[in-house]
Backbone of each chain as ProteinMPNN parsed JSONL, in Angstrom:
{"seq_chain_A": "MSDLFSSFSIAASGMEAQARRLRHVSENISNADTPGYRRKTVDFRAEIDRASGTTQVSVGPVQLDPRALPRIYDPGHALADETGFYDGSTVDLMIEIADAREASRSYDANLRVFDQTRQMAQGLLDLLRR", "coords_chain_A": {"N_chain_A": [[227.343, -0.557, -12.856], [227.656, 1.973, -12.934], [225.145, 2.883, -12.67], [224.816, 2.656, -10.074], [226.469, 4.58, -9.015], [225.457, 6.637, -10.104], [223.099, 6.739, -8.533], [224.115, 7.569, -6.216], [224.677, 10.338, -6.496], [222.121, 11.227, -7.101], [220.907, 10.805, -4.75], [222.214, 12.536, -3.239], [221.617, 14.992, -4.132], [219.058, 15.126, -3.694], [219.246, 15.275, -0.707], [220.723, 17.505, -0.445], [218.616, 19.349, -1.443], [216.719, 18.886, 0.539], [218.249, 19.978, 2.807], [218.461, 22.494, 2.299], [215.793, 23.4, 2.142], [215.304, 23.18, 4.911], [217.081, 25.131, 6.03], [215.583, 27.388, 4.883], [213.462, 27.045, 6.39], [214.362, 27.376, 8.992], [215.175, 30.054, 8.7], [212.749, 31.283, 8.664], [211.731, 30.43, 11.205], [213.311, 31.692, 13.061], [212.771, 34.252, 12.576], [210.214, 34.654, 13.31], [209.088, 36.384, 14.922], [209.794, 38.79, 13.857], [208.853, 42.044, 12.919], [206.999, 42.743, 10.154], [208.126, 40.749, 8.48], [208.199, 38.44, 5.975], [207.406, 35.056, 5.103], [209.467, 32.809, 4.075], [209.669, 30.638, 0.992], [210.553, 27.601, -0.757], [210.529, 25.964, -4.164], [210.575, 22.698, -5.471], [212.138, 21.487, -8.126], [212.289, 19.099, -11.054], [215.518, 18.154, -12.375], [217.254, 17.594, -15.217], [220.217, 15.855, -15.668], [222.357, 16.423, -18.465], [224.705, 15.116, -19.038], [224.787, 12.634, -17.616], [222.427, 11.83, -18.148], [220.629, 11.438, -15.811], [217.917, 12.162, -13.656], [217.76, 14.784, -11.469], [217.147, 16.512, -8.544], [216.484, 19.771, -7.951], [216.671, 23.054, -6.361], [214.32, 25.757, -6.59], [213.848, 29.472, -7.164], [213.835, 31.542, -4.39], [210.772, 32.156, -2.767], [208.624, 34.706, -1.457], [206.173, 34.92, 1.043], [203.131, 36.056, -0.249], [200.775, 36.726, 1.236], [198.771, 39.268, 3.158], [200.23, 41.291, 5.743], [199.953, 40.435, 9.124], [198.08, 42.639, 11.253], [199.05, 44.016, 14.041], [198.208, 44.612, 17.555], [199.355, 46.764, 19.67], [200.245, 49.492, 21.453], [202.364, 50.199, 22.758], [204.5, 49.238, 21.389], [207.59, 49.921, 19.658], [207.575, 50.469, 16.748], [204.95, 50.761, 16.686], [202.081, 52.51, 14.832], [199.98, 55.596, 14.613], [197.433, 54.639, 15.407], [198.105, 52.407, 17.032], [198.707, 49.925, 16.161], [201.18, 47.701, 14.593], [202.863, 46.026, 11.807], [202.9, 42.402, 11.705], [204.701, 39.4, 11.514], [204.442, 36.734, 8.879], [204.747, 34.339, 9.637], [203.836, 31.215, 10.523], [203.98, 29.256, 13.203], [203.355, 26.587, 13.578], [203.007, 25.563, 11.127], [205.704, 25.847, 10.111], [206.928, 24.275, 11.749], [205.77, 21.857, 11.001], [206.843, 21.786, 8.326], [209.554, 21.688, 8.731], [209.495, 18.92, 9.754], [208.694, 17.18, 7.873], [210.616, 17.937, 5.9], [212.665, 16.632, 7.336], [212.149, 14.022, 7.124], [212.133, 13.451, 4.443], [214.719, 13.773, 4.155], [215.813, 11.686, 5.496], [214.741, 9.536, 3.928], [216.277, 9.895, 1.756], [218.635, 9.553, 2.587], [218.576, 6.742, 3.227], [218.23, 5.615, 0.858], [220.905, 6.249, -0.236], [222.441, 4.742, 1.552], [221.342, 2.217, 0.815], [222.335, 2.12, -1.725], [224.835, 1.777, -1.2], [225.274, -0.573, -0.084], [224.254, -2.224, -1.847], [226.222, -2.02, -3.803], [228.511, -3.171, -2.297], [227.732, -5.52, -1.854], [227.783, -6.44, -4.254], [230.35, -6.597, -4.815], [231.565, -8.076, -2.895], [230.894, -10.445, -3.891], [232.411, -10.915, -5.885], [234.699, -11.057, -4.552], [234.84, -13.579, -3.202]], "CA_chain_A": [[228.2, 0.001, -11.854], [227.515, 3.502, -13.29], [223.764, 3.191, -12.21], [224.84, 2.911, -8.655], [227.086, 5.685, -8.897], [224.499, 8.013, -10.246], [222.216, 6.81, -7.658], [224.781, 8.207, -5.085], [224.505, 11.618, -6.767], [220.873, 11.662, -7.121], [220.467, 10.827, -3.448], [223.1, 13.49, -2.626], [220.911, 16.11, -4.682], [217.877, 15.042, -2.813], [219.584, 15.567, 0.396], [220.886, 18.886, -0.545], [217.427, 20.281, -1.59], [216.035, 19.257, 1.813], [218.911, 20.83, 3.533], [218.183, 24.177, 1.709], [214.589, 23.67, 2.619], [215.396, 23.263, 6.257], [217.58, 26.272, 5.896], [214.639, 28.556, 4.989], [212.434, 26.885, 7.635], [215.122, 27.972, 10.279], [215.379, 31.465, 8.837], [211.349, 31.675, 9.063], [211.03, 30.335, 12.59], [213.99, 32.478, 13.825], [212.098, 35.476, 12.265], [208.823, 34.686, 13.572], [208.716, 37.627, 15.709], [210.261, 40.157, 13.252], [208.131, 43.047, 12.21], [207.014, 43.061, 8.588], [208.837, 39.694, 7.799], [207.416, 37.568, 5.155], [208.134, 33.613, 5.482], [210.298, 32.181, 2.723], [209.494, 29.373, 0.543], [211.489, 27.379, -2.058], [209.887, 25.028, -4.593], [211.804, 21.796, -6.016], [212.022, 20.881, -9.697], [213.255, 17.975, -11.544], [216.636, 18.784, -13.352], [217.837, 16.462, -15.987], [221.648, 15.948, -16.001], [222.406, 15.953, -19.764], [225.893, 14.171, -19.237], [224.508, 11.153, -17.332], [220.907, 11.219, -18.211], [219.868, 11.276, -14.699], [216.915, 13.261, -13.142], [218.069, 15.014, -10.085], [216.044, 17.504, -7.858], [217.01, 21.196, -7.869], [215.737, 24.179, -5.669], [214.01, 27.042, -7.313], [214.272, 30.548, -6.434], [213.016, 31.923, -3.11], [209.366, 32.946, -2.969], [208.221, 35.324, -0.475], [204.718, 34.757, 1.322], [202.167, 37.056, -0.814], [199.696, 37.322, 2.055], [199.062, 40.719, 3.99], [201.112, 41.056, 6.89], [198.917, 40.601, 10.141], [198.162, 43.67, 12.024], [198.999, 43.628, 15.891], [197.666, 46.061, 18.187], [200.485, 47.1, 20.641], [200.554, 50.663, 21.307], [203.791, 50.398, 23.382], [205.691, 48.941, 20.668], [208.433, 50.992, 18.886], [207.044, 50.495, 15.539], [203.495, 51.162, 16.336], [201.769, 53.791, 14.257], [199.336, 56.324, 15.763], [196.522, 53.794, 15.712], [198.453, 51.431, 17.897], [199.2, 48.8, 15.416], [202.138, 47.367, 13.733], [203.17, 44.838, 11.167], [203.716, 41.363, 12.482], [205.202, 38.484, 10.469], [203.351, 36.032, 8.221], [205.267, 33.076, 9.783], [203.101, 30.388, 11.333], [205.227, 28.182, 13.805], [203.067, 25.19, 13.546], [203.376, 25.139, 9.815], [207.088, 25.798, 9.967], [207.566, 22.791, 12.525], [205.166, 20.458, 10.157], [207.645, 21.573, 7.231], [210.707, 20.958, 9.125], [209.475, 17.502, 10.159], [208.889, 16.83, 6.545], [212.079, 18.064, 5.351], [213.527, 15.551, 7.957], [211.772, 12.773, 6.651], [212.557, 13.354, 3.216], [216.065, 13.693, 4.237], [216.001, 10.295, 6.032], [214.443, 8.619, 2.887], [217.31, 9.758, 0.595], [219.838, 8.897, 3.28], [218.408, 5.253, 3.313], [218.552, 5.313, -0.431], [222.179, 6.297, -0.446], [223.016, 3.843, 2.176], [220.882, 1.119, 0.268], [222.927, 1.788, -2.741], [226.283, 1.355, -0.967], [225.271, -1.915, 0.555], [224.25, -3.111, -3.066], [227.49, -2.163, -4.445], [229.293, -3.581, -1.493], [227.278, -6.903, -1.984], [228.305, -6.979, -5.725], [231.909, -6.711, -4.875], [231.578, -9.333, -2.067], [230.56, -11.854, -4.713], [233.659, -10.888, -6.94], [235.762, -11.406, -3.688], [235.128, -14.97, -2.945]], "C_chain_A": [[227.751, 1.477, -11.895], [226.208, 4.036, -12.813], [223.942, 3.344, -10.736], [225.565, 4.107, -8.372], [226.33, 6.97, -9.359], [223.351, 8.016, -9.168], [222.792, 7.671, -6.481], [224.354, 9.842, -5.369], [222.959, 12.217, -7.032], [220.406, 11.801, -5.705], [221.026, 12.197, -2.769], [222.181, 14.876, -3.001], [219.716, 16.252, -3.679], [218.072, 15.568, -1.563], [219.838, 17.145, 0.627], [219.902, 19.677, -0.8], [216.671, 20.038, -0.193], [216.993, 19.974, 2.627], [218.7, 22.415, 3.408], [216.814, 24.438, 2.162], [214.63, 24.034, 4.118], [216.013, 24.523, 6.476], [216.672, 27.532, 5.959], [213.565, 28.25, 6.021], [212.851, 27.564, 8.873], [215.034, 29.465, 10.234], [213.783, 31.929, 9.219], [211.117, 31.561, 10.413], [212.13, 31.412, 13.418], [213.406, 34.055, 13.723], [210.649, 35.663, 12.43], [208.274, 35.864, 14.183], [209.126, 39.068, 15.007], [209.122, 40.749, 12.575], [208.188, 42.906, 10.766], [207.891, 41.849, 7.872], [207.843, 38.864, 7.21], [207.966, 36.16, 5.087], [208.399, 33.416, 3.913], [209.882, 30.895, 2.426], [210.026, 28.93, -0.385], [210.535, 26.257, -2.825], [210.905, 23.888, -5.294], [211.306, 21.579, -7.471], [212.846, 20.006, -10.199], [214.236, 18.478, -12.382], [217.208, 17.622, -13.727], [219.424, 16.781, -16.329], [221.89, 15.539, -17.674], [223.598, 15.05, -19.7], [225.516, 12.925, -18.861], [223.159, 10.812, -17.623], [220.127, 11.038, -16.846], [219.062, 12.629, -14.357], [217.141, 13.494, -11.569], [217.032, 16.06, -9.498], [216.993, 18.8, -7.789], [216.029, 22.146, -6.88], [215.53, 25.308, -6.598], [214.262, 28.15, -6.606], [213.461, 30.666, -5.344], [211.927, 32.467, -3.152], [209.013, 33.58, -1.481], [206.592, 35.226, -0.202], [203.862, 36.277, 0.783], [201.061, 37.516, 0.069], [199.927, 38.565, 2.679], [199.629, 40.432, 5.215], [199.937, 41.271, 8.127], [199.187, 42.014, 11.083], [198.056, 43.488, 13.569], [198.892, 44.88, 16.511], [198.647, 45.625, 19.62], [200.81, 48.478, 20.85], [201.754, 50.954, 21.801], [204.85, 50.086, 22.512], [206.253, 50.031, 19.895], [208.157, 51.366, 17.791], [205.506, 50.723, 15.465], [203.116, 52.53, 15.843], [200.945, 54.619, 15.247], [197.942, 55.631, 15.857], [196.684, 52.676, 16.693], [198.936, 50.054, 17.344], [200.405, 48.743, 14.748], [202.208, 46.105, 13.026], [203.608, 43.718, 11.7], [204.391, 40.518, 11.081], [204.215, 37.601, 9.907], [203.98, 34.57, 8.688], [204.1, 32.435, 10.988], [203.716, 29.168, 12.016], [204.802, 26.913, 13.482], [203.304, 24.752, 12.198], [204.941, 25.082, 9.522], [207.522, 24.356, 10.475], [207.038, 21.859, 11.508], [206.353, 20.509, 8.997], [209.066, 20.993, 7.542], [210.706, 19.487, 9.292], [209.465, 16.863, 8.723], [209.944, 16.952, 5.799], [212.892, 16.975, 5.99], [213.32, 14.167, 7.469], [212.146, 12.486, 5.45], [214.137, 13.169, 3.001], [216.471, 12.309, 4.628], [215.743, 9.231, 4.773], [215.715, 8.874, 2.023], [218.67, 9.422, 1.209], [219.79, 7.305, 3.158], [218.984, 4.99, 1.793], [220.216, 5.386, -0.805], [223.136, 5.113, 0.474], [222.723, 2.006, 1.422], [221.956, 0.863, -1.014], [224.495, 1.349, -2.395], [226.362, -0.06, -0.738], [225.134, -2.877, -0.67], [225.626, -3.346, -3.785], [228.478, -2.926, -3.872], [229.004, -5.219, -1.843], [227.798, -7.545, -3.266], [229.816, -7.479, -5.665], [232.402, -7.961, -3.77], [231.616, -10.692, -2.984], [231.615, -11.849, -5.476], [234.721, -11.635, -5.891], [236.12, -12.947, -3.212], [235.655, -15.926, -3.921]], "O_chain_A": [[227.51, 2.079, -10.849], [226.01, 5.226, -12.569], [223.222, 4.156, -10.154], [225.209, 4.701, -7.355], [226.604, 8.116, -9.003], [222.727, 9.043, -8.902], [222.046, 8.408, -5.835], [223.762, 10.488, -4.505], [222.688, 13.412, -7.142], [219.642, 12.711, -5.383], [220.397, 12.827, -1.919], [222.079, 15.759, -2.149], [219.464, 17.253, -3.01], [217.201, 16.331, -1.147], [219.371, 17.853, 1.52], [220.083, 20.845, -0.455], [216.002, 20.981, 0.229], [216.401, 20.797, 3.326], [218.78, 23.281, 4.279], [216.547, 25.569, 2.566], [214.073, 25.048, 4.538], [215.364, 25.183, 7.288], [216.818, 28.469, 6.744], [212.846, 29.147, 6.46], [212.105, 28.162, 9.648], [214.873, 30.154, 11.241], [213.609, 32.86, 10.005], [210.399, 32.399, 10.958], [211.69, 31.934, 14.443], [213.559, 34.895, 14.61], [209.97, 36.538, 11.892], [207.132, 36.272, 13.971], [208.861, 40.18, 15.463], [208.462, 40.111, 11.755], [209.261, 42.937, 10.165], [208.313, 42.037, 6.731], [206.789, 38.578, 7.778], [209.194, 36.137, 5.002], [207.757, 33.755, 2.919], [209.712, 30.052, 3.306], [210.176, 29.791, -1.251], [209.762, 25.638, -2.093], [212.023, 24.271, -5.639], [210.119, 21.525, -7.793], [214.042, 20.016, -9.907], [213.85, 19.307, -13.206], [217.615, 16.753, -12.956], [219.813, 17.697, -17.053], [221.607, 14.407, -18.064], [223.473, 14.063, -20.425], [225.813, 12.002, -19.62], [222.716, 9.684, -17.409], [219.024, 10.492, -16.856], [219.382, 13.783, -14.644], [216.841, 12.717, -10.663], [216.06, 16.343, -10.198], [218.2, 18.695, -7.57], [214.827, 21.936, -6.717], [216.436, 25.759, -7.298], [214.828, 28.054, -5.517], [212.435, 29.99, -5.259], [212.003, 33.566, -3.7], [209.154, 32.901, -0.464], [205.805, 35.431, -1.126], [203.987, 37.362, 1.351], [200.432, 38.537, -0.21], [201.072, 39.002, 2.796], [199.496, 39.314, 5.713], [199.122, 42.19, 8.049], [200.287, 42.354, 11.519], [197.143, 42.921, 14.17], [199.352, 45.956, 16.127], [198.654, 44.609, 20.315], [201.89, 48.747, 20.325], [202.317, 51.954, 21.357], [205.987, 50.515, 22.711], [205.559, 50.967, 19.497], [208.371, 52.55, 17.531], [204.896, 50.852, 14.403], [203.649, 53.553, 16.273], [201.076, 54.482, 16.464], [197.192, 56.286, 16.581], [195.725, 52.059, 17.156], [199.485, 49.209, 18.051], [200.77, 49.808, 14.251], [201.677, 45.115, 13.53], [204.712, 43.788, 12.241], [204.514, 40.963, 9.94], [203.092, 37.652, 10.407], [203.629, 33.616, 7.994], [203.665, 33.003, 11.991], [203.929, 28.143, 11.368], [205.63, 26.077, 13.12], [203.78, 23.63, 12.025], [205.362, 24.266, 8.702], [208.211, 23.527, 9.88], [207.834, 21.016, 11.096], [206.854, 19.431, 8.676], [209.642, 20.119, 6.894], [211.709, 18.82, 9.038], [210.306, 15.994, 8.491], [210.227, 16.054, 5.006], [213.748, 16.4, 5.317], [214.203, 13.31, 7.426], [212.516, 11.335, 5.215], [214.696, 12.627, 2.048], [217.454, 11.803, 4.085], [216.446, 8.228, 4.646], [216.198, 7.844, 1.552], [219.649, 9.081, 0.546], [220.824, 6.655, 3.008], [219.98, 4.305, 1.56], [220.695, 4.596, -1.618], [224.254, 4.715, 0.15], [223.456, 1.017, 1.454], [222.369, -0.258, -1.312], [225.214, 0.714, -3.165], [227.328, -0.728, -1.106], [225.649, -3.995, -0.706], [226.072, -4.408, -4.22], [229.338, -3.414, -4.606], [229.914, -6.019, -2.059], [228.146, -8.716, -3.421], [230.332, -8.429, -6.253], [233.441, -8.614, -3.878], [232.255, -11.721, -2.761], [231.89, -12.979, -5.879], [235.439, -12.574, -6.236], [237.227, -13.413, -2.939], [235.865, -17.093, -3.592]]}, "seq_chain_B": "MTLFSAIAAKTYDHARMAAAPAPSVPPARSEAGFGAALGQFASTLHTAEATATQAMMSRADPHALVEALAATELAVETAVTVRDKVVDAYLEILRMPV", "coords_chain_B": {"N_chain_B": [[237.032, -45.976, -44.29], [238.392, -43.897, -45.226], [236.518, -42.152, -45.713], [236.034, -41.664, -43.005], [238.358, -40.5, -42.166], [238.21, -38.157, -43.712], [236.141, -36.805, -42.344], [236.989, -36.418, -40.106], [239.403, -34.809, -40.606], [237.756, -32.583, -41.633], [236.591, -31.644, -39.23], [238.502, -31.203, -37.699], [239.429, -29.068, -39.39], [237.539, -26.974, -38.882], [237.478, -26.674, -35.981], [240.089, -25.757, -35.919], [239.279, -23.228, -37.284], [237.846, -22.343, -35.448], [239.21, -21.748, -33.392], [241.054, -20.121, -33.858], [243.302, -17.205, -33.647], [241.271, -14.265, -33.028], [241.018, -11.339, -35.251], [243.074, -8.443, -34.918], [241.359, -6.412, -33.669], [239.484, -6.66, -31.446], [241.424, -6.929, -29.209], [242.623, -4.452, -29.023], [240.616, -2.84, -28.797], [239.716, -3.713, -26.075], [242.037, -2.854, -24.677], [241.806, -0.124, -24.842], [239.428, 0.249, -23.672], [239.909, -0.554, -21.089], [242.149, 1.215, -20.652], [240.131, 3.5, -20.544], [238.767, 2.978, -18.492], [240.727, 3.26, -16.393], [241.39, 5.747, -16.631], [238.963, 6.907, -15.757], [238.615, 6.265, -13.278], [241.012, 7.441, -12.086], [240.078, 10.095, -12.433], [237.885, 9.929, -10.662], [239.019, 9.707, -8.239], [240.542, 11.732, -8.282], [238.446, 13.872, -8.204], [237.357, 13.503, -5.887], [239.366, 14.111, -4.204], [239.729, 17.017, -4.795], [237.071, 17.813, -3.782], [237.271, 17.147, -0.997], [239.358, 18.831, -0.067], [238.14, 21.149, -0.564], [235.953, 21.035, 0.991], [237.383, 20.906, 3.456], [238.107, 23.613, 3.415], [235.85, 24.672, 3.966], [234.095, 25.177, 1.727], [232.808, 23.714, 0.01], [229.856, 21.61, -0.355], [228.838, 19.567, 2.23], [227.238, 17.235, 1.389], [228.263, 16.779, -1.168], [230.827, 16.191, -0.592], [230.515, 13.902, 0.85], [229.312, 12.087, -0.974], [231.272, 11.971, -3.065], [233.237, 10.776, -1.7], [232.241, 8.463, -1.225], [231.853, 7.519, -3.59], [234.455, 7.169, -4.308], [235.398, 5.606, -2.437], [233.923, 3.137, -3.318], [234.946, 2.88, -5.941], [237.842, 2.636, -5.485], [237.777, -0.128, -3.922], [236.545, -1.664, -5.61], [238.783, -1.634, -7.75], [240.861, -2.556, -6.206], [239.809, -5.159, -5.659], [239.76, -6.468, -8.277], [242.301, -6.216, -8.978], [243.46, -8.237, -6.987], [241.922, -10.433, -7.97], [243.391, -10.691, -10.358], [246.087, -11.05, -9.533], [245.697, -13.361, -8.068], [245.105, -15.129, -10.176], [247.384, -15.026, -11.719], [249.287, -16.175, -10.019], [248.224, -18.682, -9.774], [248.678, -19.611, -12.221], [251.333, -19.665, -12.072], [252.052, -21.622, -10.397], [251.276, -23.923, -11.766], [251.891, -27.303, -12.604], [254.516, -27.981, -15.072]], "CA_chain_B": [[238.059, -45.604, -43.474], [238.903, -42.815, -45.989], [235.357, -41.039, -45.222], [236.226, -41.042, -41.331], [239.523, -39.544, -42.121], [237.956, -36.925, -44.377], [235.305, -36.16, -41.779], [238.033, -35.76, -38.993], [239.837, -33.487, -40.978], [236.998, -31.236, -41.713], [236.097, -31.274, -38.179], [239.757, -30.526, -37.295], [239.588, -27.468, -39.892], [236.465, -26.286, -38.286], [237.816, -26.47, -34.774], [241.112, -24.592, -36.218], [238.901, -21.985, -37.616], [236.966, -21.616, -34.188], [240.377, -21.596, -32.219], [242.138, -19.146, -34.523], [242.901, -15.77, -32.924], [240.488, -13.158, -34.086], [241.651, -10.232, -36.021], [243.497, -7.833, -33.888], [240.357, -5.4, -33.477], [239.043, -6.828, -30.046], [242.45, -6.711, -28.198], [243.067, -2.98, -29.044], [239.475, -2.209, -28.094], [239.632, -3.862, -24.871], [242.995, -2.055, -23.97], [241.203, 1.013, -24.987], [238.43, 0.26, -22.408], [240.78, -0.599, -19.749], [242.401, 2.817, -20.552], [239.116, 4.539, -20.254], [238.338, 2.791, -17.104], [241.708, 3.696, -15.447], [241.166, 7.226, -16.515], [237.61, 7.195, -15.072], [239.041, 5.974, -11.76], [241.836, 8.293, -11.798], [239.343, 11.091, -12.281], [236.822, 9.94, -9.598], [239.888, 10.008, -7.262], [240.799, 13.442, -8.389], [237.072, 14.645, -7.863], [237.247, 13.223, -4.47], [240.446, 14.943, -3.411], [239.393, 18.411, -4.728], [236.127, 18.091, -3.004], [237.822, 16.934, 0.274], [240.036, 20.175, 0.196], [237.309, 22.434, -0.464], [235.107, 20.924, 2.113], [238.2, 21.324, 4.52], [238.177, 25.131, 3.457], [234.22, 24.964, 4.095], [233.592, 25.873, 0.645], [232.042, 22.715, -0.626], [228.891, 21.464, 0.557], [229.223, 18.189, 2.865], [226.775, 16.205, 0.598], [229.148, 16.788, -2.059], [231.994, 15.485, -0.117], [230.26, 12.241, 1.277], [228.968, 11.522, -2.284], [232.428, 11.85, -3.698], [234.204, 9.935, -0.941], [231.635, 7.086, -1.36], [232.217, 6.843, -5.241], [235.881, 6.77, -4.535], [235.588, 4.132, -1.892], [233.68, 1.955, -4.294], [236.127, 2.776, -7.178], [239.052, 1.845, -4.915], [237.433, -1.36, -3.528], [236.608, -2.433, -7.229], [240.096, -1.749, -8.363], [241.654, -3.788, -5.356], [239.505, -6.779, -5.758], [240.199, -6.628, -9.69], [243.698, -6.592, -8.702], [243.508, -9.328, -6.275], [241.497, -11.606, -8.673], [244.246, -10.9, -11.304], [247.156, -11.785, -9.058], [245.38, -14.821, -7.883], [245.02, -16.113, -11.303], [248.691, -15.17, -12.243], [249.882, -17.053, -8.855], [247.668, -20.014, -10.201], [249.469, -20.15, -13.469], [252.618, -19.805, -11.735], [251.882, -22.913, -9.586], [250.873, -24.92, -12.784], [253.211, -28.025, -13.137], [254.85, -28.171, -16.426]], "C_chain_B": [[238.467, -43.893, -44.036], [237.94, -41.694, -45.73], [235.603, -40.695, -43.911], [237.397, -40.247, -41.185], [239.183, -38.327, -42.43], [237.051, -36.185, -43.302], [236.218, -35.643, -40.503], [238.769, -34.663, -39.383], [239.011, -32.284, -41.133], [236.762, -30.891, -40.318], [237.327, -30.695, -37.392], [239.763, -29.071, -37.648], [238.633, -26.689, -39.142], [236.889, -25.794, -36.847], [238.967, -25.48, -34.821], [240.546, -23.367, -36.277], [238.453, -21.142, -36.393], [238.023, -21.008, -33.302], [241.187, -20.427, -32.628], [242.016, -17.839, -33.894], [242.258, -14.866, -33.714], [241.483, -12.013, -34.412], [242.021, -9.204, -34.748], [242.717, -6.471, -33.441], [240.03, -5.435, -31.945], [240.174, -6.477, -29.023], [242.558, -5.115, -28.094], [241.766, -2.426, -28.517], [239.29, -2.303, -26.647], [240.817, -3.089, -23.923], [242.497, -0.7, -23.81], [240.194, 1.105, -23.755], [238.79, 0.122, -21.077], [241.479, 0.645, -19.488], [241.686, 3.588, -19.898], [238.907, 4.249, -18.658], [239.339, 3.24, -16.135], [241.761, 5.127, -15.586], [240.013, 7.663, -15.709], [237.952, 7.158, -13.444], [239.888, 6.835, -11.272], [241.07, 9.851, -11.472], [238.455, 11.13, -11.178], [237.741, 10.321, -8.336], [240.126, 11.548, -7.054], [239.676, 14.202, -7.934], [237.167, 14.815, -6.216], [238.271, 14.127, -3.505], [240.088, 16.163, -3.5], [238.26, 18.692, -3.891], [236.461, 17.951, -1.498], [238.353, 18.301, 0.841], [239.332, 21.148, 0.314], [236.373, 22.225, 0.66], [235.979, 21.129, 3.519], [238.04, 22.922, 4.679], [236.857, 25.849, 3.459], [233.796, 25.833, 3.052], [232.434, 24.992, -0.109], [230.823, 22.214, 0.254], [229.25, 19.977, 1.013], [228.517, 17.289, 2.135], [227.609, 15.866, -0.448], [230.384, 15.766, -1.918], [231.702, 13.877, 0.211], [229.932, 11.5, -0.255], [230.241, 11.333, -3.06], [233.085, 10.969, -2.832], [233.482, 8.443, -1.288], [231.796, 6.572, -2.577], [233.514, 6.373, -4.959], [236.066, 5.464, -3.546], [235.379, 2.855, -2.539], [234.558, 1.758, -5.387], [237.409, 1.983, -6.471], [238.965, 0.48, -4.462], [237.318, -2.14, -5.039], [237.907, -2.58, -7.712], [240.853, -2.937, -7.531], [241.182, -5.111, -5.624], [239.843, -7.08, -7.088], [241.534, -7.045, -9.343], [243.976, -8.043, -8.06], [242.992, -10.794, -7.005], [242.697, -11.927, -9.888], [245.643, -11.405, -10.792], [246.906, -12.854, -8.567], [245.753, -15.602, -9.124], [246.486, -16.019, -11.939], [249.633, -16.322, -11.38], [249.337, -18.611, -9.37], [248.31, -20.417, -11.391], [250.795, -20.447, -12.995], [252.939, -21.383, -11.266], [251.65, -24.285, -10.455], [251.915, -25.905, -12.844], [253.06, -28.174, -14.508], [255.253, -29.399, -16.842]], "O_chain_B": [[238.758, -42.947, -43.304], [238.306, -40.532, -45.555], [235.435, -39.526, -43.564], [237.526, -39.425, -40.278], [239.592, -37.373, -41.768], [237.146, -34.958, -43.296], [236.074, -34.517, -40.025], [238.842, -33.651, -38.687], [239.41, -31.156, -40.845], [236.717, -29.674, -40.137], [237.174, -29.818, -36.542], [239.956, -28.12, -36.891], [239.053, -25.602, -38.744], [236.681, -24.622, -36.531], [239.009, -24.526, -34.044], [240.98, -22.433, -35.603], [238.539, -19.928, -36.206], [237.845, -20.007, -32.608], [241.912, -19.825, -31.836], [240.926, -17.342, -33.61], [242.556, -14.649, -34.888], [242.575, -11.858, -33.867], [241.331, -9.184, -33.729], [243.34, -5.545, -32.922], [240.24, -4.453, -31.233], [239.889, -5.78, -28.049], [242.57, -4.613, -26.971], [241.871, -1.476, -27.74], [238.85, -1.373, -25.971], [240.638, -2.777, -22.746], [242.706, -0.101, -22.756], [240.251, 2.042, -22.958], [238.17, 0.554, -20.105], [241.491, 1.158, -18.369], [242.063, 4.281, -18.954], [238.89, 5.114, -17.782], [238.921, 3.616, -15.04], [242.196, 5.762, -14.625], [240.07, 8.693, -15.037], [237.547, 7.962, -12.605], [239.746, 7.154, -10.091], [241.377, 10.592, -10.538], [238.188, 12.224, -10.679], [237.329, 11.121, -7.495], [239.972, 12.289, -6.083], [239.91, 15.205, -7.259], [237.089, 15.829, -5.522], [238.028, 14.659, -2.422], [240.017, 16.741, -2.415], [238.304, 19.733, -3.235], [235.857, 18.717, -0.747], [237.966, 18.82, 1.888], [239.604, 22.051, 1.105], [235.994, 23.216, 1.284], [235.408, 21.461, 4.557], [237.879, 23.468, 5.771], [236.622, 27.018, 3.154], [233.273, 26.934, 3.226], [231.432, 25.44, -0.666], [230.821, 22.405, 1.47], [229.886, 19.244, 0.256], [229.138, 16.227, 2.099], [227.737, 14.669, -0.706], [230.804, 14.908, -2.694], [232.415, 12.914, -0.073], [230.372, 10.38, -0.513], [230.204, 10.358, -3.811], [233.687, 10.145, -3.521], [234.146, 7.446, -1.574], [231.884, 5.358, -2.763], [233.799, 5.227, -5.307], [236.755, 4.487, -3.842], [236.089, 1.85, -2.51], [234.907, 0.638, -5.76], [237.855, 0.909, -6.874], [239.992, -0.193, -4.555], [238.016, -3.09, -5.394], [238.214, -3.698, -8.125], [241.32, -3.967, -8.018], [241.932, -6.072, -5.799], [240.343, -8.203, -7.148], [241.846, -8.233, -9.431], [244.669, -8.877, -8.643], [243.437, -11.915, -6.76], [242.933, -13.063, -10.3], [246.323, -12.115, -11.533], [247.883, -13.601, -8.503], [246.55, -16.54, -9.129], [246.803, -16.942, -12.69], [250.442, -17.109, -11.872], [250.088, -19.585, -9.312], [248.491, -21.622, -11.568], [251.397, -21.418, -13.455], [253.834, -22.117, -11.684], [251.785, -25.426, -10.015], [253.006, -25.429, -13.16], [252.017, -28.404, -15.12], [255.549, -29.585, -18.023]]}, "name": "protein", "num_of_chains": 2, "seq": "MSDLFSSFSIAASGMEAQARRLRHVSENISNADTPGYRRKTVDFRAEIDRASGTTQVSVGPVQLDPRALPRIYDPGHALADETGFYDGSTVDLMIEIADAREASRSYDANLRVFDQTRQMAQGLLDLLRRMTLFSAIAAKTYDHARMAAAPAPSVPPARSEAGFGAALGQFASTLHTAEATATQAMMSRADPHALVEALAATELAVETAVTVRDKVVDAYLEILRMPV"}
């Protein structure tokens, strides 16, 4: 039974990680037009819980996109310098949307594992009940 | 005939040995195990309660809340099922014609 219980916490850690990822994706999308914004990414790492011996997923520190900011030509812009260019953001909406979709799929997978675990435990209890 | 009764006595002796109550270590251990299980059950309930309170105050993660509640549901259901089994067994013994 304790394996089933740890499946719960592992699946929950997966969902938490994907939720965090989606949070950064939404930050990126909402700042797609912010001048000078660098897109944020997070990486995932395996984390071994010493008490239960399970391997959960944890989210690493936020990393900023190291690429050079694109120069956008718009002489009428408030932030434009004397040559008429200003710094755009490094966000590519296509990449962000693909990332969001991937986060959603991984979240679904973890949700299924959670549900499956519950069904298995329920089945075991039903066996005891009859 | 003497041989037969000797064999019978020996067999009886074996059976008596086999059926003799074991030394008191196993019962003590099983009691401790039951106590530990009860403690674990109580701590599961307590965790769920604390997480639910925190989630209501929008401090805890909803994932933690769902996880704690699912674990509690499972624990409570296990406890209820085991209780029903024990009560059933007890009633069965009560109904036994003496």
